[in-house]
C-alpha positions in Angstrom: 0.0 0.0 0.0 1.2 3.5 -0.7 0.8 4.3 3.0 0.7 1.5 5.6 -1.8 3.0 7.9 -5.5 2.9 7.3 -6.8 6.4 6.7 -9.2 7.8 9.3 -11.4 9.9 7.0 -13.9 7.5 5.3 -13.6 9.0 1.8 -9.8 8.7 1.9 -10.0 5.2 3.4 -12.3 4.0 0.7 -10.0 5.3 -2.1 -7.0 3.9 -0.3 -8.5 0.5 -0.1 -9.7 0.5 -3.7 -6.2 1.5 -4.9 -4.6 -1.2 -2.8 -7.1 -3.8 -4.0 -6.5 -2.9 -7.6 -2.8 -3.4 -7.0 -3.2 -6.9 -5.7 -5.8 -7.8 -8.4 -4.6 -5.7 -11.4 -6.2 -8.0 -14.0 -9.5 -8.7 -12.2 -11.6 -5.6 -11.3 -14.3 -7.8 -9.8 -11.9 -9.2 -7.2 -10.5 -5.8 -6.6 -14.0 -4.5 -5.9 -14.8 -7.5 -3.7 -11.6 -7.0 -1.7 -12.4 -3.3 -1.2 -16.0 -4.1 -0.2 -15.0 -6.8 2.2 -12.3 -4.6 3.7 -14.9 -1.8 4.3 -17.4 -4.2 5.7 -14.9 -6.0 8.0 -13.0 -2.9 9.2 -15.6 -0.2 9.2 -17.2 2.1 6.7 -17.8 5.1 8.9 -15.6 7.3 11.1 -14.7 4.4 13.5 -12.3 1.7 12.3 -12.5 -1.7 14.0 -9.9 -2.5 16.6 -8.8 -5.5 14.6 -7.9 -3.2 11.7 -6.5 -0.4 13.8 -4.5 -2.4 16.3 -3.6 -5.5 14.4 -3.6 -4.6 10.7 -6.2 -7.1 9.9 -8.7 -5.4 7.7 -10.4 -8.5 6.3 -11.3 -10.2 9.5 -9.2 -13.3 8.6 -8.7 -15.8 11.4 -5.5 -17.6 12.2 -1.9 -16.6 12.6 -0.5 -13.5 10.8 3.0 -12.0 10.4 2.8 -10.7 14.0 1.0 -13.7 15.5 -2.6 -14.0 16.7 -4.9 -11.5 18.2 -7.6 -13.0 20.4 -10.8 -10.9 20.2 -14.5 -11.2 20.9 -16.6 -11.6 17.7 -20.0 -12.5 16.6 -20.5 -15.8 14.9 -23.6 -17.5 13.6 -24.0 -21.1 14.7 -27.1 -23.0 13.6 -28.8 -19.7 12.7 -28.2 -18.0 16.1 -25.7 -15.3 16.7 -23.3 -16.0 19.6 -20.3 -14.0 21.0 -17.1 -16.0 21.1 -13.4 -15.3 21.5 -11.5 -16.2 18.4 -8.0 -15.9 17.1 -7.5 -13.5 14.2 -4.4 -12.8 12.2 -2.3 -10.1 13.7 -0.1 -8.5 11.0 2.9 -6.2 11.0 1.5 -4.1 8.2 -1.6 -3.5 6.2 0.2 -4.9 3.1 0.4 -8.2 5.0 -3.4 -8.1 5.4 -3.8 -7.6 1.6 -1.3 -10.5 1.0 -3.3 -12.7 3.3 -6.5 -12.0 1.5 -5.0 -12.5 -1.9 -3.5 -15.8 -0.9 -6.7 -17.0 0.6 -8.8 -16.1 -2.5 -6.3 -17.3 -5.1 -4.9 -20.4 -3.4 -7.8 -22.0 -1.5 -9.8 -24.3 -3.7 -13.0 -23.5 -1.9 -12.8 -19.9 -3.4 -12.5 -21.1 -7.0 -16.0 -19.9 -7.9 -15.2 -16.5 -6.4 -12.1 -16.2 -8.7 -14.2 -17.0 -11.8 -17.2 -14.9 -11.0 -18.2 -12.6 -13.9 -20.1 -10.0 -11.9 -19.6 -8.4 -8.5 -22.9 -9.8 -7.3 -21.9 -13.3 -8.2 -18.5 -12.9 -6.4 -20.3 -11.6 -3.3 -22.6 -14.6 -3.4 -19.8 -17.1 -4.0 -17.5 -15.7 -1.2 -20.3 -16.2 1.4 -21.2 -19.6 -0.1 -17.5 -20.7 0.2 -17.7 -20.0 3.9 -15.8 -16.7 4.3 -18.3 -15.5 6.9 -20.9 -17.2 9.1 -23.4 -14.3 8.9 -26.3 -15.5 6.7 -26.8 -11.9 5.5 -23.1 -11.4 4.5 -23.9 -11.3 0.8 -26.7 -8.7 1.4 -24.3 -6.6 3.5 -21.6 -6.8 0.8 -24.0 -5.7 -1.9 -25.2 -2.7 0.2 -21.7 -1.5 1.0 -20.7 -1.9 -2.6 -23.7 0.0 -3.9 -23.2 2.9 -1.4 -19.4 3.3 -1.4 -17.7 1.5 -4.3 -20.2 1.7 -7.3 -20.1 5.5 -7.3 -16.3 5.4 -7.8 -16.4 3.1 -10.8 
């Protein structure tokens, strides 16, 4: 990323994320839009940026071990249709660039995301990423579509 801090002003942050997403997916605008939209949904579209993004350079909400270890935080998960609060390990990264690398590696290298990679529309990519298990929220696709329509589509 051109700067390795997430901008605080929403309009600047949106453009920053879109530029970085286009850098990691230079030949696939659908994946660039999906990355930007997911980053906004996962890290915050308004004035406030999530603690996971701000403190741990994880703007995509990816679980596991990152370049700086694991951050254990409380999160909402849907289990059998019910939302529960649980403590989970999320990737803690040294930089925002590490977060983008994590995301790209996940989408490109995990077979379960194949249908995301070959989607021909943003809407299909949003549906396929939820279907592949990226998030447990049953309304994840709807939320992606709403964020995309409000923040990303006007910039295209």
